[in-house]
N, C-alpha and C positions, 0 to 999 in steps of 0.2 A: 810248548804250552805248559806241560807239567813242570818242566824246569823253571819256567818263569814264575809259576804259582808257588813252587817250593822256595824260590829265592825271596819272593815277597813275604811269604810266611816267616822265613828266618829273619828278614829285616825288621818285621813288625814286632818280634818277640822282645827286644830290648826296650822299645818304646812302650810296649804293653806293660812290662815290668815297672818302668819308671812311673807311668801314669797311675797304676794301681797302688804302688808303694807310696807315692806322694799323696794320693787321696787318703789312704789309711793314716799316714803320719799327720797330715793337716787336721783331720777330724779328731785324732787322738790327742793332739797337742793343743787343741782349742780349749780355752778356759771353761771351767764348770764341769759338772758330772753329767754323763748321758742318762743317768737314772734319776736325777732330781728335777727333771724338766716339768713333770706334771704335779708332783706333790713332794713334800719333804719326807725323806725316809730316815730311819734311825741308822746309826753308824754300822750296827751289826748286820742289818738287812742289806745295806748298801755294799758292804764287804762281801756278803754271800753272792750278791748279783755280779760283782766284779769277778769272783772266782768262777761263777757259773758260765760267764761269757768269755773266760780266759783273758780278762783285761787287768788282772792283778800282776804284781811283780814288775820287773824292769821293762822299759819300752822295747828293748831288743827281744826279750822273751815273748812279749805280746806279738811283736812283728813276726817272729819266727813261727809262732803258733798259727797266726793268720795265714801265712803263706803255706804252711804244711797242710792246713785244711783246704785251701784253694787248690793245691796240687792233687788232692784227693777228690776234687769235684764238689766240695762242700762250701757253699757260700755263707754258711752260718745262719743263725736265728736272728729275726728282727728284735731289736730292743723295744721299739715303741709298740709294735703290734705283737703282743705276747702270744705265745703258742702257735706262731706262724713262722715258717722258715722263709728266707729270702728267695729261695728257688720257687716256692709256692706263690709268693706275691708276684714275682716277675712272670711266672708261667700264666697267671690269670690276667695280668694287666698288659703284658707286652703285645698280644695279638690286636688289642684295640689301638694301642699307639702305632703299631706297624701299619694297620689299615688306614689310619688317619694320615700318617706320613706318606704312604704310597699314593693315596688319593691326592694329596697336596702336590706331590711331585708330577703326577699326571696332569693336574690343572696347570702347573707352572710351565711344564714343557709344551703342553698343548697350546696355551696362549702364546708362548714364545715363538713356536714354529709357525703358527697360522698368522699371527699379527706381524711378526718380523718379515716373513717371506712376502706377504701381501704388500707391506710397505715398500719393500725393495723392488718388487715387480712394478709398482706404481710410483716409482721414485719421483719426488717433486710435485705430486698431485695432492688433492685435498685429502684423499685416503691416506697417503703417506704422513702428512702433517697431523691428521687426526689421530692416527695410530700412535705416533710418537708423543703427541700431547697426553694421550691417555696413559702411555707407558711412563711418562715422567710423573703424572699424578699418582700412578700406582706405586712407584718407587718412593715417593714422598709420604705415602700413607703406610706406616708400619702396621703389623697385624693387630697389635693391642689397641690401635686407634680405629682400624677398619672394622674390627669385631663389633663394638657398640653401634656403629653406624649401620651395618647390615642387620643387626638384631632389631634396631629401631624401625628400619624400613621394611624388611622382609619377614619379620616375625611378629611385630607389634602393629605397625601401620597397615601392612598388608600380610595377614597371617598365613603365609604360604609354607613356612617351615617352623619347627619347634624352636623355642627360645634356647633351651639347653636340655641336656639329658642324653640318654643312650638307649638303643634298642631297635630303632627302625632306620631304613636308609635315609629318611628325611633328616634325622639328627646329624648326619654326616655332612650335609650339603654346605651349611654355613661355616662350620669349622674348616673344611677343606678349602673353601673359597677364601676365607680370611688368611689361611696359611699359604695358599698357592698364588694368589693374585699378586702380592708385592714381588715375589720372585719371578712370576711370569712376565711382569713388566720389564724386569732387568733382562730376562732371556729374549724378549722381543727386540730390545735395542741391540743385543749381542748378535741375534739372528739377522737382523736387518743389515748390519755392517758386514757380516760374513757373506751374505747373499749378494750384496752389491759388488763385493770383491770378486766372487766367483763368476758373476754374470759378465764381468769385464775380461775374463780370461780368454786366451786364444782358442782353447778347445771348445768353448761355448760358441764363439763366432764361427768356428769351423763346422760345428754341428748344424747351426742355422743355415750356413752356406750350402750344406748338403741337401737342404730342403726338409729337414726333420720337422715334425709337428712341434709347435711352441710348447705344448703340454709335455711332450716327451723330453724336450730340451730342459724344461724347468724342473719337472718332477723326477726324471730318471737320471739326468746328468748333473744338474746344478744343486738340487736340494740335498742330495746325499753328501756331497762334499761340504756344502754350506753348514750342514748340521754338526760337523765335527767339533767346533768350539762349544756347542751346547752339550755334546757328549762328554767332552773334557770337564765341563762345568758340573756334570751330574754328581761327582764326588763331593765338591764343596757345597753343592745345592743340598745334598742329603744331610750334610752336617748342619747347615742353616735350618733346614726343616725340622731336624731332630731337636735342636735347641729351642727353636721357636714353638714347637708343639707343647713344651712345658707350660707356657703361658696360655696358649689356646685351650689346652685341656682344663686348666683351672677356670678360665672364663666360662666355657660351655659345660662345665661339670661332667667331663668325660672321665670315666673310671679307668684311665690308662696309667702309664708309668709316671706321668708328669706330677700329679698331686702327691703321689707316694714319695717321689724323689724330693719335692720341695719340702714336705713334712719331715722327711728323714733328715734333711740338712738342718732344718730348724730345731729338731729334737736331738740332733747329734746321734742318729741311728747309724753307727759306723758301718755295720755289715750290709745294711740295705743300700746306703749310698755307694759302697764299694761294688755291690752287685749291679746297680744301675749303670755305674761307670763302665764296668766290664762289658755289659750289653751294648751300650752306645759306642764304645771304642771298637768292639768287634764288628758292628754294623758299618762303621766308617771304613774300616780296612776292607771289608767285603765289597762295599759299594764302589770304592775307588778302584779295586781290582776289576770289577765288572766294567767300569768306565774305560779302563785301559784296554781290556779285551775287545770291547765294542768299537773303540777307536781304531784298533788294528784291523778289525773285520771290515770297517767302512773305508779305510784308506790302506790299500795293499802295499804302499811304499813303507809303511811302518811295520817293523818286525820286533816282537817282544821276546823272542826266544832264539 
């Protein structure tokens, strides 16, 4: 296990370097000045700001200084949010984004496992067709379309949850639902197909022939194997949830990383964009690693080390 984790860590380093370097270079080579977005500055003041943030001199010099600071663990200072470091902004906003993303993944996987397995167990029945019809509707409704509909229904017409904001568990319900339902619909279709395949396997017929209770056959023998495609999908699901949360946080006015990331891109805040990219990339690597480990634990035929 340790060898596998170490190999994955080494393999991710070149990709990490390419992603971070490309982000810095694209942001730096974009036309315009990162200091002139809010108001026009004199040439002298603008030059002082370039020197202050180590953005003067040749592009190679700036690039080298940026990486030297990163290797020391310094993500730099935000250009847009003066007197605040990138580490401080991420430290204050990341827990909120992480909570939203984790909740959305729980919603997506919960819907997928329950709806998909029930549809497979009642294959060809009304319950099966109804579940797949709802799943198709969920896939066709992206989060930015679903969000206004849920706000109109559950926050305005029937005021069960707050429209937007942050601070109570109720503020999380609608954002988690908007982010998790579309992916839950896809997980349900994936789970149904996998469950139907597993239920037709010989070892399931053998278990039934031995007289095992149907619930034991279903939940102890079939469900664990049928859930493997969902576990493999957990990594890409995390990537989709992370990128989708940027829009959802903006719609529901959640003070997470999303609004800061969007504003940083628009205002060319190079260091804040780089810090957000580093956090998102690290999360993707970590979640994909956890998905691989969970797959190996569920299926003993798979060996990662």
